[in-house]
N, C-alpha and C positions, 0 to 999 in steps of 0.2 A: 613781747607778744608772739613773735615768730617762733621763739624758742619753745614757748608753751604749746603752740600748735604742732610743732615737730614732735615734741614729747608725747602729746596726745595721740598723734598718728602712729608713732612707734608702739605705744602701749596698746593701742586698739588692734594692731595687726600682728602682735607678738603672742606666742603661747602664754597661757596663764602660769605655767610652771616651766622650769628650765629643761629644754629638750635639745638634743643634738641637732644643730642647724642643717646638717647634711641628710637628715632623716625626716622629711615632711610627713604629715598625715599619721596614719596608724603605726607605721614602723617605729617612729620616734617614741610613741607611747609604749609599745611593746618592749622596746629596749630599756625604757626608763624603769620599768618594773618587770623584770623577766620572770619572777616567781608567779605572778598573776597571769603573765602572758602565756606561760607554758600550757595550762589547761585550755585557755581560749584558742591558742594555735592548734592544739590537738583536736578540739571539737570541730574547728573550721576545716582542718585537713580531712577529718573523717567525713564530714557532710559534703564538702565540695570536691574532694578528690578520691574519696573512698569508693568501694564497689557500690554501684547503683544502676538501676534501670533508667535513670535520668542521666543524660550525657553531662560531661563537665561543662559544656557550653550552655546547656539548659539551666544548670545550677548557677552558672555565672549570670544568666539572664534574670534569675530570681533576685540575686544580690543587686543587680543593676536597677531593676524596677523598684525595689524597696528603697535603695539609696537615693534614687531620683525623686521618688515621692516624698522622702524626708528632706530633700533639698540639701543633701550633703555633697558638696562639690568634689571633695577629694575622693570619697568612696564611689560616687557615680562615675567620675572620669576613669578611675582605676579599673573598675569592673566592666565598664563599657569597653575599654581597651582590651581587657582579658577575653571578654566574650567575642569581640571582633576577631581576635587572633585565633581563638579556638574554632570559630565558625568559618573562618576564611572569607568573611563577608563584612565589609566595613559599613554597611548600611542597616543591617537587620536590628542590631541593638538600638540604634537611633529610632527606627520605626516602632519598635516595641515601647520605647519610652514615650513616644508621641501618642500612640494608640494601639494598645494590645489587640483590640478587636479586629483591626484591619491589617495587622502585621502578618506576613506569610509564615504562619506557624500552624502546627496541628491544633485541632480544637481542644484536645487534652491539655496541651501546653498553655493555650490561652486561658483555660479555666484555672489551671494551677497558678498562673501568674496573677489572675484576678484574686484568687484566695490569698496569695502572698501580699497583694496590695491591701486587702481587707485586714489582714493581720497587722500590717504596718499602722493602720489607723486605730484599730482596736480588735483584740481577739474576739470580742463579743459580736462583731459584725459578721463573723463567719457563721453562716446559717446551715441548717440541715439541707436546705434546698441546693446551695452551691456545692456542698459535699456530694450530694446525690448526683448533681450534674457532672462533677469530676469523675465519679465512679462510672457513670453511664458512658463517659467519653473514653473509658479504659484505664483511668488512673488507679493504681493499687493503693491499698491502705498505707504501705510503707512510703510510697511517693507522696501521698497527702501528708503524712506525718513529717517527712523530711522537708517538704515545702514550707510547712508552718514553722518548723524549727529554724530553717535557714532564714526565713523572714524575720523571726524574732531575734536571731543572732545578729542580723545586720542592723536591726534597730539599735541593738546594744552598741555595735561598732559606730554607727552614725552619731549617736549621742556622745559616745566616748571621744570621737574625733572633734566634733563641734563644741562639745561641752568644755573642752580644755583649749579651745581656739588654736588647734594645731596649724602650723604653717602649710601653705600650698607650695608645690614645687616652684622654684624660680624659673625653670625651663620646661616647656610643655612636653618635650621628648622624654622627660622623666617617667611619664605615664607609660610610654611604649616600653621602656626598659623594665618598669615594674611589672607590666603585663607579661613580658617574656619570662621574668623571674617566676611569676605565679604559674605560668604554663610549664616551665621546666622543673621548678622545685616545689611547687605547691605552696602551702601555708606554714610549713615548718621553718624554723629559724635556720638561716644559712650556717653551716658548721664553722666557717671562718669569720662569722659576724659581718659587720657592715662598714668597717673602717675603709675598705677599698672604695666606697662611694664618695669619700671626701675629695677625691681628685677631680 
């Protein structure tokens, strides 16, 4: 009976496909199939690190809000850590996750994050009224476009990570290291790969 329980526990908390154990979350999936990972990485790099009138921190906040709303533990924690690092403020991302309306952000950013959360639930929830509100707050068409696309992209990531039951890091400090990697290298694959993370 004990053996059955242990087997069940291990099966329940292991990824559904064989992934490198030193690469939790999305990194293991992107390494598992690098051909499909390449365009996903390229799009993510363009949207979150490419030229934009939204700061990198603001774009990480969009990723954080969407991942948090989708209850994706890995993505929420990773992008909260990246946002904290870029903002130089360990509290703001948490405030945004708790209540966008009361977080110390510009009104434009509050509306864009609201749009992102609506996209997370259903694209059909994005109304002409909320778009008009964003434009009145100073959001450009490109900022609105990129907000919607980032939100949709992170819904893909969240479903990808949780749909294959990827493992969470064994050590919480993994997220800090990942955040530093995202700030320093963006979303492109490291040229040397990830074997150095085995140690």
